[in-house]
N, C-alpha and C positions, 0 to 999 in steps of 0.2 A: 602601363604606358606612361611615358614622359611626354609632357605637352610640347607642342611645336611652336616656336616663336617665329612669326613672320614680320619682318621689318619693312617699312615703306621705303620707296626709293626717291623720296623727295629730297632736294638738294639745297633748300634755303639755308641761310646762315643760322646756326642754332644759338640760343640765348645762353651765354656763358655763365650768367648768374643764376640760372635755373637749377632747382634741386633735381629735376628730372631730365635725363639725357636727351630725350627726343622732343622737347618743347622747341618750337620755332616761332618767331614773330612774323606775322603776316598782316598785310594791309588789305583793305576792302577790295581794291582793284585786282590784286593778285588772286584772291579767292574767286571773284567773279570770272576772271580769266580761266581758272581751273574748272569752274562749273561749265563754261562754254566748251572747253576742250572735252570734258567728260561727256557732255550731251552729244557732241559731234562724233566722238570716237567710240563711245560705249552704248549710248541709247539709240542713236539713229540706226546703226546696223541691226539692232534687235527689233526696233519698231518696223523696219522694212520687211521683216519676215512674218509679221502678224496678219491674221485674217480678220474679217469684220467683227467676228464674235468677241475678240479680245478688246476691241475698242468700246464695247458696250458694258464691260465689267465695271462695277462700282466696288472699290476696295474699302472694307470697313475694319477698323481695329476694335474688336470686341473684347470681352473679358479675358479671352485667351489669345489676344493678338490677331494678326492677319492669318486667315486660314481658308483654304479652298483647294480645288483641283490644282495639282502642282504645275500643270502646263501654263497656268496664268500668272505664275509668281516671279518670273525673271525680272519684270519691271519693279516689283516690290523690293526684291533683293538689291537691285541697283540703287534705287532711291533711298532705301534704308541705310545703305552705306554712307550716304551724305548726311542723313539725319543723325545717325549714331555718332559720326565724327563731331558734329556740332554740339550734340548733347553732352558728350564726354568733355569737350572743351569748356562748355558753360559750367560744368560741375568741377572741372579740373580733377576728375576721377575716372577710373575705368568704369565702363558699363558692360552689361552682358547681352548676348544674343543667343537664344536657343532656337534651333531649327527643328520644328516638330508640329504635328497636327493632333497630338494628344490621343484621344480615343477614336479619332476618325480612321477610315480605312487607308490602306497603303497608298492608294493613288492620290490622296490628299497630302498636303504639307502646309507649313506655315511658319510664322516667326513670333517669338515671344521676347520682349525686351526686359532685362533685369536692370532696374534703375537705382536710384539712391538707396543705400542700405540693403541692396540686393532685392528690393521689393519690386512689385509690378509698376509699370509706367503710370505716372500721374495722369489724370483725366485731361489736363490742358495739353500735354504732349501727345496723348492718344489722338486728339483732334488735329494737332499740327501735323502729325505723321500722316493722317488720312488726307489732309489738304495737299501735302506735297506729293504723296504717292498718286493721287488722283489728278494732279495738275495737268492741264492741257497746254500750258505755256511755262514749262519748267524753268528755263533760264531766268525769266522775269520774276516768277513767283519765288524761286530759290534766292534770288538776289534781294528781293524785298524782305524775305524772311530773315536773311543774314543781317540786313541793315537794322531791322527791328530788334532782334534778339542778341546779336553778337557785336554789332558795331554801332549801337545807339548813341554812345557817348565818346567814341574814339575812332580813329582811323587805322589803328594797329592793335592787334591782340596777340598775346602769347598763345599759340595754337598747340594745345596738348590733346591728343585723342588716343585712347586705347580701348579695345573691345575684347572681352572674354567670350570665346566662341565655342559652342557645343552643339551636338545634334543627336538625333535618334537613328533608328535602324531603317528608315524608309528608303525605298529605291531611289527616289529623287534627291535625297539629301546631299550626296557627293556633288551633283551638278549645282545645286543652289549654294552650296558652300563656296564653290569656285566663283560663282557670279558675285556674291556679296563681297568676297575677298578682293575681287578686281576693283570694285567701287571703293572699298575701305582703303586700299593701298593708294589709289589715285588721290584720295583726300588726306594722305599723310597719316594714316591711322596704323598704329601698331596692333597686331593681332596676336592674341594668345590662344592657340588652339588646344582644347582639351578633349576633342574627339567625342566618342560615344559616352554620354553622361545622361543622367535623368535631369528633368527640369529643376527639382529641388537642389540637386548638386550644383548645377550651373548658377542658380541664384546664390547659393552659399559661397561658392568660390568668388563670385562677383563681390559679395559683401566683404569677404576676407581681404580681397585685393584693395578695396576702398579703405578698409580699416587700417591696413598696413601703411598707406600713405597718410591718412589723417593722424595716426599716432606717431608716424615718423620713426618707427623702430620695428624690430622683429618681435613677433609675439612670444610671450612666455610659453604659450601652448606648444609652439613649434620647437622652442629650445629644449623642452622636456622630452621630445621624441628622439631617442637615440637610434636612428635607423640608417641603414647603409645608403639610402637614397636621399639623405638630408644634404643635398648639394644644390644650391641655387643655379638656375640656368642663366640668369642675368642679374646683375647687381648694380645699383647706382647709390647715391647718398641716402635715398629714402625708399627704394623699391627692391624687393627680392622676389623673384618668381620661382616657385617651387613646383615639383611634379605634383600631379593631382592626387597621388596617394597620400601626401601630407594633409591636404584638405579633407580627404575622406576620413583619415584617422581622427582629426579634430572634430568633424561632424559626428562620427560614431561615438567617440568618447564623451562628447557633450550630451548627446541624446541618452546614452546609458546612464550618465550621472544624474540627469534630470529624472529619468524613469525610476531609478533606485531611490532617489530622495522622496518622490511621490509615494512609492511603495512603502517605504519606512514610515512615512507620516500616517498612512492608512492603518498600518499595523499598530502604531502608537495609540491611535484613537480607537483601537479594537473594532474597527469597521470590518464587516464581512467582505472578503475579497474572493470573487468568483474566478479563481485561477486554475487553469488546466494546462498541463505541460505538453500540449500538442498544438500544431497549427499547420494548415495547408495554405500556401500562397499561390494564387493564380496571377501570373505576370502578364497575361494578355499577349504573350509572345513579343513583348516590348523590351525596351532597353534596360528596364529594371531587372530583367532576367539574365544579364551577363554573369559570367562566373564570378567575377570580383564582387559584384553586388550581392549575389547569393552567398558567397563566402562571408561577406560583411555582416549580413543579417543573421546568418547561422552562428557566427562567433559571438555576436551580441547576445543572442538568446541563450547561448550556452553559459554565458556569465551569470545570467539570471537563474538558470537551472541547468546543471551539467547533463541532466538526463532528458533535456528538452527534445521532443521528437518533431522535426520539421520536414514537411514535404513540399516540393515545388511542382507546379504543373503549368503548362503553356509557357514554357521558358525557352522556346526555340528562337534565338535572335538572328540566326543565319538565313532564315527564309522570310523576307519582308511580306510576302503574300499572305502569311498566316497572322499578321499583325491585327489584333483585336477581332480575329475571326472566331465567333462563337465563344468569346472569352473576354476578360477584362471588365472594368467597372460599368461601362455603358451597357454591355450585353446583359450583365447580371441585374443591374438596377432597372433597366427599361423593360426587360422581358421576364423579370421575376423567375429566373431559372439559374441552375448551376452552370458553371463554366464547363467547357469541353474537357473530357478525360478526368473529371473530378474523382469519380469512384475508382478509376484505374490507379490513381495516385494513392488513394487510401490503401488499396490492396498491395501496391508495390512497397509502400513504407511500413506495411504490417501494423497499421494503427489499431490499437486496442481501446475501443471506446466503451466505457462502462455503461451498463444498462441505465436507461432514462437520461443519459447525458447527450448533449448536442455536440456535433462536430464543429470545432472552431476553425473558421477559414476566412480568408479575405481575398479580394481582387483588386488589382491595380490597373491603371490605364496605360496607354502606350508609352508615355514619358514619365510614369510613376509619380505624378503629382496629385493623384486622387486615389483614395482608398475606400472600399466598401466592404463592411464585414457581413458575412453570410450567417 
């Protein structure tokens, strides 16, 4: 899959001296006007449809972002569009948004933000996001927030905002994607859609996108890849946007290199290595189980050992209702039990486990950012 680029329809005069094509200079009053239009045209129609239970919800940005039943998340998606635009402008870098509820059931969903260096959002901005999302007087609170963080020493700022967007297989994800995109586009944010990805992949692609701007050049890692899809979708003086396969290759090759270096060091020290050439992976029927992800891990393990026997279970990504159902990290860890269809996978793959040897297996959660070995 090649990523989709969504450009905003903002028509302010662009800064001709900028390295980035989509930077525009905006003053405080212009932004406040856009906030007012946003509230009247996007939020009010949504708020008018809410019942009393929605108004009692307290939204919290925990260790895994905002997460709850998906029917309550439209307002979060709308206001996060505003916050992401401002955060990207403050950093002058792209930031990432992953739509997922990780190990939760399919009816839940949520938002994780990939911040500077592709890492999780800093605590200060977790609190700021909570305040804005829970605001009962959004126009006033958003205006005060902008004055403090974006216009504290100036009346005009170069407004750059770009968001790297990915999501998992949940039923509600397509709807939430459209809601957050509506808000991002309103605030002049360029959106790079990478579609179905794991959370670690989204964080990595955000990191690479930032690194590219900071270094102001194409990466030597990319230039070494002689692939037919090595054609940028967009190019400016300092930014090139590549298909997600390029980033996957860098991620895989870097992981393999690190693992092999560690493996060689252990062998040099003559340390005992408990290595067995078989593995069963339980994907929890989450996004980690897509065919391209399975092909990627299989090819990596075959480099380590060409006879590696790998089996996949709970890898049905086309039925969201099966997500984390009697499978995945939360099920295995909390219930101290094997994932669904585990022994069927052993039989299918014809695993030959030596006597007195344990079966090597692991489980991932719905967005593949947590792993538990069995």
